[in-house]
N, C-alpha and C positions, 0 to 999 in steps of 0.2 A: 306765348299769354295771346289772350282774344282781346281785338280792339274795338270801339265804335266810334263813328265819327261825331264830332261836337263841332260847334261853330260858334264865334263870335263876333265882333265888328270889324276882324281883322283879317277872318276867313275860318277855315275848317281845318280840323287836326284829329289824330287820331289818341282817345284817351282809352286806358285802360277799363276792359267792360265789366270787371267786379268793382267798380269805384263809383261813387255817385258824383264825384267832382266832374266840373265839365272844362269848357275851353281856357278860360282864364288862369284857371288853377292849373292846368297842364303846361300852360304860356309860362307862368312863374314857376314850376318845377324846372322847366329847361333853361330858361335865362339866369336862374341863381343857383348854380350849384355850390353853392357857400356852405359849409357847416351841415352839411347832409346826414341824417341818422343823428346826431348829435345835440344840434341848436335848432331843433324845430321851435314852432310858436307855442309857449308855453299850453300845457291843457287847460291850465285855468283860463286863459284868455279864451280859447275854443268853447267850452262849456258857458262862460259869459254871453259869447256870441248868441249861443242858443238860448238864454233869459232874455236879451235885449231884442232880439229877432220875434220873439213870441209876444213879449211885450208891445213892440210896435206894431205888430199884425191886431192885437185887441185893441189898441187905440185906434187904428184904422180902420177898424171894422165898428167903432162906435161915432166917428167921425165920417168915415167914407162909406159908409155900407154899400153902394152902388158899385164900388171898386173892390173894397175887401169885402166879399159875399161871405155867407155862415159857412159854406162849402170850402172855398178856399181856408178861412182861419183856421176851420179843422185840420185840414192837411196840414198847416204850417205848424199848429200846434203840437201836433203829434211827431213830427219830425223834428220840432224843437227840443222837445221834450228827450228826444232820444240824444242830440246832439248836447245839451247840457247834462244828461247822466253819463255822459261818457261811451255810449255806446257805440258811437261813430268815430270816435278816435284814428279810428285807420283810416277813415277817409278826409284826413287834414293832413297831408305831408308837407306844408311849405314852412319854409326855415325861415328864421328871426332877420336873418338878412336879405331884404326885399325892400320893394317901395318903402320910404320911410313915412309914408302915412298909413301903412299897413293896406292899403287899397287890396291886395290881392288875398289877403285874410280875410276881409269881408267878402270878395267874392266867392272866395272858397266854400263861405258859410253860405250866402245867396247858394250857391249851385248844389251844394249837398241837402240842402234843405229842399230845395224846389224838385231836384231830382228824387228826394228819399220821398216828399208830400205824393208826390206823383207817383211812385211806385204804391204809395198807400191808397190812393184814391182810384189806382187802377186805371189813370187816363193822364193825358198831357193837361193837367189844369193849371200849372203854376211856372210863369217865368221868372228867373231869378232875379232880374232888376227891376221887372214891373210890378210885381208881388211881394216877393220877398224883402226885395230893398224898397218898400213902397215909402216915401216921406221920410227918407234916409240919404246919406252920403258916408263913403267910406271914412268923410273928414269927422263926422259927428260919432259914427258907430265904434270906431275904434276907441277914439279916447273914453267912451262909454264904457266899454269893455274892459278898457286898462281901469275906471275906476270901481266898476264892479267886483273885477278879481282881486284888486287891492283891498278893499273892504273885506271880503270875505275871506281873504288869505291872513288877514290879521285877526278879525273878529273869531275866526272857526279854528284858526291854526295858532297863531303868535300867542294870543291872549291865554287861551286856556294851556299852555305848555309854560307860561308864565307862572298860573295860578298854581299848577300842581308844586314847580318849583319852589315856590314861595313858602306852600304849606308845609314843603319838606322841610325847610329853613325852619320854621317855625317850630315846629315838633323837636328837630335837633336842638334848638333854642332853649325849649322848655326842659328837654331831658337833660341838658348841661347846666342848670342854673346853679349859680354859688363855684363853680368850679374856677379858679383863680390862675392865670399861667401869664408867663412873659410876652410882653406888648413887645414890638419891633415898629420901628421906624427907620426907614434909607436902609433896609435890611440889616441893621444894626439892633442891640438890646435897647430897648427902652422900658419905660415905665409897666407895671402888672396892667393886665385887663382880665377880665373875666371871660370864659370862652363863648359864653351866652351873649356877649356885648360885641364880640367880634362876629359871631354869626349875625347877628342882628343887624349890623350893618351890610351884609350881604342882603339880607331880606329887605331891607327898606331901599336898597339900590333897584331890586325888582319891582316892587311897590311903586317907586316913583317913575321906571319906567314903562308900567302898565298906565300909570297917570300921562304921560306923554302920548303915548299911542292913542290912548283916547280921545284927547286935545287932538291929534293928527287926524281922527278919524271923521270928524265935522264936516272940514270942507272936501273931503273924499267923497262924501255920500252928495255933491252934485253932479249931475250928468249933463254932458253934452249934446245929447240925443234931442232934435230938433232944431239945430244949427244947421243943419245940412252943409252945403258947399265950404260957406265963407263966414257963417254965422246968423245969414240974415233970414235963415230958415226958409228959402225959396221953394217950393214944391211941397212942402208940409201945412196941413191944412191948419189952421188956429185952434190951438189949444192941445196940440197934438204932445208939445214938447210934456206938458204937465202930465197930459194921461199917460203917456208913456213910461214917465217916472213913477208915477201911482202903481202902473203894471208891474214894473220890475221890483218895486217896495212890496207887493202882495206877491210875485212870486218867488222871491229871495228871503222874504220874512225879515229883511233889514230894511232902516229906513234911508232912504232916497229921495231926492228933490232935483229939479229939474235946475239947472244953470241960471242965474238970475241975467247971466250977460255969457252969451255964447259965442263973442268975439274971444272973449278972453278964454271959454272954456276950449277953444279949438287952439289957440296958439301957446298959452300957459301951461306949464307943467310944473307950477310949484308946489301944488298940493301933494305931488307925489315926492318932491324933493323935502318937503317938510317933514311928511310921514317917513322917508325912507332915514332921514336924520334922527328921529325917534329909534328906528331902528339900529341905526348906528350907537347910538347911544346904550341902548341894551346890549348890542356886541361888544362897547367897551367894557360895559360892567360884567359881562358875562367872561370877559380877557380876564380882568382883575379876580374875578372870582375863583374861576379857574385854576390861575397861577397861585392865589392863596392855599386852594387845596393842594394842590401837587407840592408847593412847600412845607408845608405844616406835616405832609405825608413823605417827607423825603426820607431816605434811609434804604434800607431799614436799621442800620446801626449807627453809620456815620452822616444820617443827615438831622434834620429837628426831630422827626420821629412822635411829633405830635397827637396825630392821627393816624389810624388806619384806615384805609378803602378796598373796596372790592379787590381781588385779583382775580381778573378776567380772561387772563391769557397768559401763554410764556411770553418774557419780553426780550429775549435774546436768543439768536443762532449760533453764539459762540459760548454766553457765560450761563453755565446751568442755575436755575433756580432764579433768576431776575425775573421780577414782574416790575411792570411800567404803567404809571398813570395814565393809561391810553386814551381814558374819556376825557381827562382834562385836556389831553393835546388835541383830541378831536374837534374838540369845544371851540379853543384858541383859534385853531386851523381856520374854522367856520368864521370867528371873528374878524379874522384879517382879511377872508374874501368879503363879508359883509361891508367894509371899509374900503376895501378896492372898488365895489360895486358902488359906493354911494359917489364915488369920482364920477363915475361913468352914469350914473343917474343924472347927477347935477351938469354934467357937460350936454348932456342929450337933452336936458331941459332948456338950457342956455340958446340953442338952434331955433326957437319959434321966428321962422321969417315971414314979415307982413301978416298974411291971414292962416299961416298953419305952421303947427312944429312937425318937422319930416325925420324926426329920431325916436319916433315912439316906440316902435318896437323892440329897439335896443334899451330903450329907458325902462318899458315892462318887463321885459327879460330879466335884466338884474335886478328889478326891485322885488319880482317874483321869487327869483332863487334865494335872494337875503331872507324872505320872509319864510320860505319852504325850509331852508337850511336852520334858521334860528330855532322854529318849530321843530323841525326833527332833532336837532343837537340837544336842544334843553331836555326835551323828552330822554332821550339815550341817558345823558348825563344823569339826569333824575332817576332813572331805571337802574342804571348799571354803575350809579358810582355815590349820590348823595344818599339816598336810601340806606346805604351800608356804612357809611362814617361812623367811626367810634373813635372816642375819646381815650388817648393812653394817658390816664389822670399819673401815672407813676412818671413820665416822661416828662408831662408839663412841670409837675410837682419841682423834679431834680432841675429842670432848665430856670423856673423861676428862683430857685433858690440861689441858685448860681450866678443870678444876673447881678452885674455892678450897679444897674440903674437903680436899683433898690435905695442906692445912697440917696435918691431925690428926697425920700422922707426925711432926712435926717439934715434938710437944709436950715428948717425951721429952728434946729437945735444947736447946729453948729455952724453954719453959713453955708453958702455956695463953696467959696473957695476951699475952704478945710475938708468938707467934702469931696471935692476933686480930688485934692490930695491923699484922702482915703481910697477914692477910686483907684488913683495911680499907685499907689504903693501895694494895696490889695491885686493889682493885675501884674504888677512887675514881679511881687515876691510870691504868687500864686497860693496867697492866702484869703481868709474870710474876710470881709465888710468889718465886723465886729472886732475880729483881732488887728486887722489895720486901725481901726478909730480908738481902741485900747492901746496900741501900740503909740500912738502917735500924741496921745493925752487927750483925746478930745472928748471922750465919754469914758466914762465906768463899764464894766460890763453888766452892771445892774442896770445902770442907767440906760444903755445899748438895748438891754432886752425890754427896758419898759417902753422905747420909744418907737421900737423897730417892728411894724406889723404891717408885713406885705401885705395880708388880705384886705386890709383896711385901705389900700390905697387906689381902690377901683371905683 
């Protein structure tokens, strides 16, 4: 491999000649060989850095044109566009497990943008600190990147996946209107329910999760950019924070604004905790929905068997013909991961010490993994399971008619205690409720038929 010599305030060292990063990135590569190749800084953060560095350059050009010249702005903007698009992902090698402020990743962005900008300009035009990092600090750029990435992950990933799944349940609900089945509580027989009502519970859970995530987006739209090192805005021109936030909004097509209090923005991560709580709520509902689907589809002969789901792959290496609810299992495992991530996000957010939180990389790593997994798992669950759900009407009717909890409809006519006696007799003697009621003298056969209508119990 060929190398070139780069230097920083601590001296010189060799950097791979075919990479745009510089000395500070290389030092981080050498000093943090933790999770290499597996737990690199999320690409969403890298792309957000491309956006915020261009926004900062635009604000600096408007406020400090003598320092951020049109030529420098052009070179930075072109390089930032490549970073934001993912074209330069290979030049961002650093892992999550680095300095807690994300300083090395900020410098990685500064060095790549400066060196790529210089290559585009054809000369040594840009300095990573003086030009690309102008009016900024790692302490305000990294939390800004976190919020940009979080908003994009929710708005462009999670919410569309929720919408697709919600629409699929709405169609399933409409297609099964009027179909009555046995209800179940405590995993035991309960009074009847319409299958469409059961599905509506799934649908509304997702709709409520969407509402919660939308609420959580509002505080995430506040950006720390402009607070610089400790929140005072040292070395940033007046109005930089507002101008930079407006530029981020224009570049992303999303609504962002500058944080009213930069001391809060640098130290507190409560916005991410709140938003991840909404992701956890979504995960909890998805766990419930996926479990419902696999319970209802259990069988094919010795389970509930009230619905069928797509058969996607063989389910056993030893049992021929076995097919398992694998999409449900994948979704529930994702839900468990998100719940675990919520602990990490909350613990990381609690570590705001004095003027800075120094657990930011691990905080956003877990947050973005949750958003990414949920969006992908919901899409897969929709495409490979939900759209193929079919009601087994005969099995639903059989289970309904076999349910002893239909006796609840008899309470107004024979009373709770007599209905309970009829249930126990029917169960112990394996006879119908009707036969039990007649045998006990509670109702005649004709009267039973006149008052017993399971389809009206929903």
